[in-house]
N, C-alpha and C positions, 0 to 999 in steps of 0.2 A: 913134899906132901903128896900122897897118892890120891889120884882123882878117879872116882868110880866111873866105869865105862857107861856111856850114854845108851839109853834104850833105843832100839830101832823104831821106825815109824809104826810098823805093824804091832810090835809089842806094846808101844805106848798107847795106840788106839785101843788095843784089847784091854789094857789095864784101865783106861779111861771108861770104857763101856762097863767093865766090871764094877768100878767104883760108883758109877752113876746108878747101876742097878741096885747096889747095896744101900745107897743113900736115898733112893727114891722113897718118898713118904707113902705110907699106906693109909688110905682113907677107909674108915669103917663106916659102912652105911647103916644108919639106925633102922631098926625094924619098922618104926612108925612111918617111914617114907614108903615102904612097901604096902603098909596098911592103907595109905591114901591112894597109891597108884593102882593097886590090884582091882578094886571095884570099877574104877574108870576104864581100865584096860579091858575088863570083862564086858562091860556095857558096850564099849566101842566095837569089840570083836563080835558080839552077838547082834548088835543093832546095825552095824555098817559093814564090817569085813565079811562076815558069813553071807548076808544077803547079796553083797556085790559079787562074791565068788560064785554063788548059785546062779545069779543073773548072767554072768559071763558063760557059765556052763550051758545054760538053756539057750543062749544066743546061737549055739551050734546045732540046735534041734528045731523041730517044727511044733514045739510046745505052745498050746493056745492058752495056757494059764490053768488048765484043768485036764484031767483024763490022761491018756497015754501019749507018748511022744517018740519020735525017732530022730536019729542023728542025720543032719543034712549038710554037715561040713561048713563051707564058706558061702553057702547059698544065700543066707540072709544078708551077709556083708556085701556080696556082689549086688544084690537087689537094692540095698540102701544107696550105694553109689550111683545106681541107675535110676533112682526115684527122683523125678523133678520136684515133687512136693517137699521132700526132705531137703533137697538142695536149696530150695527157696527159703525154707525155715532157717537154715544156717546163714544164708545171706542176710535175711532180715535181722536175726539175732545179733550177728556181728556188727552190722551197720547201726542198729539201734544202740548197741553198747558203746560204740565209739562216739556217736553223736551225744549220747546222754552223759558220758564221762566228761566230754569237753564242756558241755553246757553247765553241768553241776559244779565243776571246778572253777569256772569263770565266775558264776554267780556266787558261790560260797566264799571265794576269796575276796570278791568285791564287798560282800556284806560283812565279812570279818574285818576288813580294813576300816569300813565305816563304823562298825560297832566297837572297835578298839580305839577309836579316836576320842577326842574330848567333846562329846555331844551330850546333850541332856537326855535323861531317862534311858541311857544305854543299857543299864541292867535290866530294866523292864522290857526293853525291846529284845534283848537276848532271849528272855523267857518266851516272848511271843513267837519269835522265829523258830524256836525249838519245838513248838507244839506239833507240827506235822509228823515228826518222827515217832511220836507215841501213839499215833492213830493207826489202826489196822489198814493194810493196803487194800483189802477188798472193800472196806467201808469207804475209803477215799475214792476208789474207782467208781463205785455206785453213785456217789455224790457228784463227781465230775461228769459221769455219764448223763445224769439229768441236766447238768449245766450245758454240756455240749449239744444235747438233743433238744432242749427246750429254751432255756434262758438265752443262750448265745444266738440262736436263729431269730428269736423274738427281738432281741436288741438290734441285730443286723437289719431286720425288716423295718424297724422303726427309723433307722438312719439311712435306709436305702443302700446298704452295702450287700450287693447281690451274692458275692462268693461265699458268704457265711450264712445266707438265709436258709440253707439246708444243713443238716447235721454233718459235721466232718467225719463222724463215726461211720457214716454210710458211704463215704467216698474212699475207694480203694487207694487213691493217690494221696489222701490227706490224713487218713486214720492213724498212720504211724506217728504223726506230729502230736496228736492227743496223748498217745502213750508216752512219748518222750517228755512232754510237758508235765504230765501227772507224776511220772516216775521221778523226774527232777524235783518237783515240788515236795515230794516226800523225802528225797535223799539229801537235799541241800542242808538241812539242819545238822545231820551227822558230820558232813564234811566241814560245815561252819564251825562246829565245836573243835575239830582238829586244827583248823586254821587259827582259831582264836588262841588255842594253847600255844601254837608256834609264835604268834604275834606278841602275846603277852610275855614270852620268854626273851624277846629282844630287848637289850638294855636301852634305856632312854638316852644314855650318853651318846649312843651311836647317832641318833637323830639330831641331838644337839650339835654334834660335830658337823653333820651335814648342813645344818642351818648356818653355822659359822662359815662354812665354805660357800654359802650362797645358793644351795640347792633348793629348788622348788618342790612342791608335793610330788609331781610326777617323777622327777629325778631321784627323790628319796625312795619312791616305790621301786623304780627300776634298778637302782644301784645298791639299795640297802635291804628293803623289805623282801622283795622277791628272791634274791639269792639266799637270804637267811631262812626262808620258809620253803626252799626247794625240796627239802626232805619230806615235808608234809604234803607237798604236791604229789610226790611219788607214792606216799601212803594212800592218799585218797584215790589216786588213779588205779593202783593195784586192787584195793578193796572194792572200789566201785565197779571195775570191769568184772571182777569175780561175781559180784551180786547181779549185775545186769545180764550176763550171759545165761543166768538161771531164772530170768524173768518169767513169772507165771500169773500171780494173783491179780495184779493190776490189769494185765491183758485180758484175763477172763472177765473181770468186772466191767471193762470198758467195751471191748469189741468181740470177746469170745473167739478171737482169732480171725474175725472177719474184717471187712466184707469178703466172703468166700474164705480164702486162706491167706489173705494179704498181710495179716499181722499175726500169723501163727508162729510162735517161737519154738525152738527145739524142745524145751522142757514141756511145752503144751502138746507138741506132736507126740512125744514119748508117752505122756500120761494118757492122751486120748487113745493111743494104740493099745495100752494096757487094758483099757475098759472095753475095747471093741474086738477082743480075741486075737490081736496081733502081738501077743506077749513076746515070743521069741524074736520076731522081726524087730520090734522096738527095743528089745534088749540089745540087739546088735547095734542099733542106732545109739542107744545109751552108752554102750562100750566105746564106740567111736567118739562120742561127745566127751566122754571122760578122758580119752587120750588127747583130744584137742585141748581140753582145759589144762591138762598137765603140761602140754607143749607150751601153751601161752604162759603158764606160771613160770616155767623154766626160762623162757625168753625174758620175762619181766625181771627175774632174779639176775640173769646175766647182764641185762642192761644197767641195773642198779648196783651191781656188785662193785665194791671198791670205791664207791663215791662217798666222800666225806660229807655227810649231812648232819646238820645240827639238830639233834632230836632230844 
């Protein structure tokens, strides 16, 4: 019986590629998808992409926001790196973001564990704890500004606690604490909901197995709860850091960047420059801030890539 000659490796690979190309399914995109995509894409381009491109263009000029302008090259960028006020705003923003992320995640996870346990009125309590997230940030800031400036000093004076008899909003060393606390107060409910979703997704049989092994509440949290909600910790950390580096409204309502410039964030510095004639200069600052945000996002993605989280 005659045996057909075997194909060479190159011929076999070529035939395999040809077969895969001919057998590859062709997906037809329905026109309705383009109908949904096109308006959003146009709005994004007009409202975000085009203004951003124009801002980057003007960052290389001496444009004041009106009138004529001339190209100045990298002058604005060099000045930004040499400006101590802008450097201080970056340090404050990053430090504030890190501290707030840690505080929010610890408090939200602790509350989520408590509200997912077998306690009375837990459904009503969940509704109460979610209320701060539906209130405007500027309104919250003004309410807490009154508390820090009037109610808290009065209470401190009544009990003789001297460090708080003066408003901490006027203390350059303590004003940042008020911003962290108020921001955390508004942000905790959002993180709480995410953690609750993760905790409610954990099968009860896992905890029953832990009880049979003699694990106490802390051991269950350390060996069962926290590993199974680790993915939600990552989500809250990424989303929180992204929001906090853009902090603006609560800072304006509480301290307006003061005392002096002690609590001025990068976003507030940029916006203040826009309204004071430093348009091109602050556009250079905004461009560098955008680059920093992209770098942070890429680093976060690299850290979390490949991790098997239960979501």
